[in-house]
C-alpha atoms as a printed R data frame, in Angstrom:
   type eleno elety resid chain resno       x       y       z
1  ATOM     1    CA   MET     A     1 -34.845 -29.708 -30.306
2  ATOM     2    CA   LYS     A     2 -35.226 -27.003 -27.511
3  ATOM     3    CA   LYS     A     3 -38.751 -26.454 -28.616
4  ATOM     4    CA   ASP     A     4 -39.459 -29.860 -27.794
5  ATOM     5    CA   LEU     A     5 -37.835 -29.961 -24.727
6  ATOM     6    CA   GLU     A     6 -39.968 -26.705 -23.633
7  ATOM     7    CA   SER     A     7 -42.867 -28.405 -24.752
8  ATOM     8    CA   ARG     A     8 -42.294 -31.328 -22.759
9  ATOM     9    CA   LEU     A     9 -42.222 -29.040 -19.640
10 ATOM    10    CA   SER     A    10 -44.713 -27.005 -20.425
11 ATOM    11    CA   SER     A    11 -46.783 -30.210 -20.398
12 ATOM    12    CA   LEU     A    12 -46.079 -31.324 -17.260
13 ATOM    13    CA   GLN     A    13 -48.384 -30.869 -14.266
14 ATOM    14    CA   LEU     A    14 -46.992 -29.077 -10.464
15 ATOM    15    CA   GLN     A    15 -47.127 -31.509  -7.985
16 ATOM    16    CA   PRO     A    16 -46.834 -29.821  -4.497
17 ATOM    17    CA   LEU     A    17 -44.678 -31.395  -1.967
18 ATOM    18    CA   PRO     A    18 -45.433 -34.095   0.118
19 ATOM    19    CA   PRO     A    19 -46.653 -32.960   3.530
20 ATOM    20    CA   GLU     A    20 -43.810 -34.826   5.889
21 ATOM    21    CA   TRP     A    21 -40.982 -32.934   3.022
22 ATOM    22    CA   ARG     A    22 -42.380 -29.552   3.992
23 ATOM    23    CA   GLU     A    23 -42.290 -29.883   7.635
24 ATOM    24    CA   ALA     A    24 -39.220 -31.614   7.440
25 ATOM    25    CA   MET     A    25 -37.403 -28.752   5.815
26 ATOM    26    CA   LEU     A    26 -39.146 -25.724   8.325
27 ATOM    27    CA   SER     A    27 -37.790 -27.623  11.440
28 ATOM    28    CA   ARG     A    28 -34.453 -27.632   9.853
29 ATOM    29    CA   LEU     A    29 -34.425 -23.944   9.068
30 ATOM    30    CA   GLU     A    30 -36.131 -23.148  12.657
31 ATOM    31    CA   SER     A    31 -33.521 -25.709  14.874
32 ATOM    32    CA   SER     A    32 -30.354 -24.069  12.664
33 ATOM    33    CA   PRO     A    33 -28.071 -21.367  13.388
34 ATOM    34    CA   PRO     A    34 -28.025 -18.213  12.306
35 ATOM    35    CA   LEU     A    35 -25.633 -17.416   9.469
36 ATOM    36    CA   PRO     A    36 -22.428 -15.925  10.061
37 ATOM    37    CA   ARG     A    37 -22.075 -12.381  10.108
38 ATOM    38    CA   ARG     A    38 -20.945 -11.143   6.567
39 ATOM    39    CA   ALA     A    39 -19.999  -7.532   7.081
40 ATOM    40    CA   PRO     A    40 -16.354  -6.583   7.193
41 ATOM    41    CA   PRO     A    41 -14.397  -6.080  10.788
42 ATOM    42    CA   ARG     A    42 -15.217  -2.990  12.183
43 ATOM    43    CA   TRP     A    43 -12.046  -1.261  12.775
44 ATOM    44    CA   LEU     A    44 -11.462  -2.159   9.054
45 ATOM    45    CA   ALA     A    45 -14.699   0.134   8.080
46 ATOM    46    CA   VAL     A    46 -13.115   2.263   9.777
47 ATOM    47    CA   GLY     A    47  -9.535   2.930   8.754
48 ATOM    48    CA   TRP     A    48 -11.409   2.658   5.140
49 ATOM    49    CA   GLY     A    49 -13.386   5.756   6.485
50 ATOM    50    CA   LEU     A    50 -10.954   7.404   7.725
51 ATOM    51    CA   ALA     A    51  -8.833   7.571   4.457
52 ATOM    52    CA   TRP     A    52 -11.601   8.240   2.172
53 ATOM    53    CA   ALA     A    53 -11.675  11.052   4.650
54 ATOM    54    CA   ALA     A    54  -8.390  11.727   4.292
55 ATOM    55    CA   VAL     A    55  -8.315  11.733   0.354
56 ATOM    56    CA   LEU     A    56 -11.158  13.793   0.277
57 ATOM    57    CA   ILE     A    57  -9.183  16.911   2.190
58 ATOM    58    CA   LEU     A    58  -6.040  16.627   0.585
59 ATOM    59    CA   HIS     A    59  -8.249  16.675  -2.919
60 ATOM    60    CA   PHE     A    60 -10.227  20.110  -2.226
61 ATOM    61    CA   THR     A    61  -7.508  21.741   0.146
62 ATOM    62    CA   THR     A    62  -4.726  21.264  -1.860
63 ATOM    63    CA   PRO     A    63  -4.133  24.219  -4.451
64 ATOM    64    CA   ALA     A    64  -4.961  22.735  -8.349
65 ATOM    65    CA   ALA     A    65  -2.098  23.755 -10.771
66 ATOM    66    CA   SER     A    66  -2.902  26.797 -12.967
67 ATOM    67    CA   ASP     A    67  -2.242  27.025 -16.068
68 ATOM    68    CA   SER     A    68  -0.539  30.429 -16.024
69 ATOM    69    CA   ALA     A    69   2.369  28.446 -14.737
70 ATOM    70    CA   ALA     A    70   5.488  28.728 -16.585
71 ATOM    71    CA   PRO     A    71   5.797  26.263 -19.242
72 ATOM    72    CA   ALA     A    72   8.697  24.142 -19.517
73 ATOM    73    CA   PRO     A    73  11.925  25.691 -21.080
74 ATOM    74    CA   SER     A    74  11.968  24.338 -25.122
75 ATOM    75    CA   LEU     A    75  15.312  23.440 -26.494
76 ATOM    76    CA   ASN     A    76  16.228  25.212 -29.619
77 ATOM    77    CA   ALA     A    77  17.762  23.905 -32.125
78 ATOM    78    CA   ASP     A    78  21.642  24.222 -31.328
79 ATOM    79    CA   ALA     A    79  20.573  22.153 -27.578
80 ATOM    80    CA   MET     A    80  18.901  19.780 -30.110
81 ATOM    81    CA   ILE     A    81  21.741  19.150 -32.287
82 ATOM    82    CA   GLN     A    82  23.867  18.951 -29.223
83 ATOM    83    CA   ARG     A    83  21.813  16.768 -27.237
84 ATOM    84    CA   ALA     A    84  21.649  14.732 -31.044
85 ATOM    85    CA   GLU     A    85  25.609  14.417 -31.057
86 ATOM    86    CA   LEU     A    86  25.849  13.529 -27.917
87 ATOM    87    CA   MET     A    87  23.621  10.454 -27.625
88 ATOM    88    CA   GLN     A    88  25.521   9.092 -30.952
89 ATOM    89    CA   SER     A    89  28.642   9.445 -29.113
90 ATOM    90    CA   LEU     A    90  26.937   7.339 -25.999
91 ATOM    91    CA   LEU     A    91  25.921   4.934 -28.436
92 ATOM    92    CA   ALA     A    92  28.982   4.504 -30.524
93 ATOM    93    CA   LEU     A    93  30.696   3.683 -27.038
94 ATOM    94    CA   ASN     A    94  28.786   0.227 -27.211
C-alpha cells in the first residue's frame, strides 16, 4: 500500500502556481508587519548572566574538600549493641 502511494505520487507532474497567486502571496508578505522579537527581556538575560557568573566565581574560589580530612568516627561493637537495644526499646513503646 505504501509503495503504491509512493509510485502514484512520484508519477504526478509538478505544476507551477498561477502567477496571480504568487503575486498575491508576495504582496501579503511585504505588507505584513514584522514578527515580534522572540528574545527574552534584557533584564532577564542580564540576571541569568550574573547568576552564572556568581556560580562560577563561587565554584573556583571555594576550597575543595580534601581527602586528608579526618574520617567520621566509626561505632565500635559496644556502641552498636547499645544503639540496637535503644531502637528496640523505642519500637516496643509503639
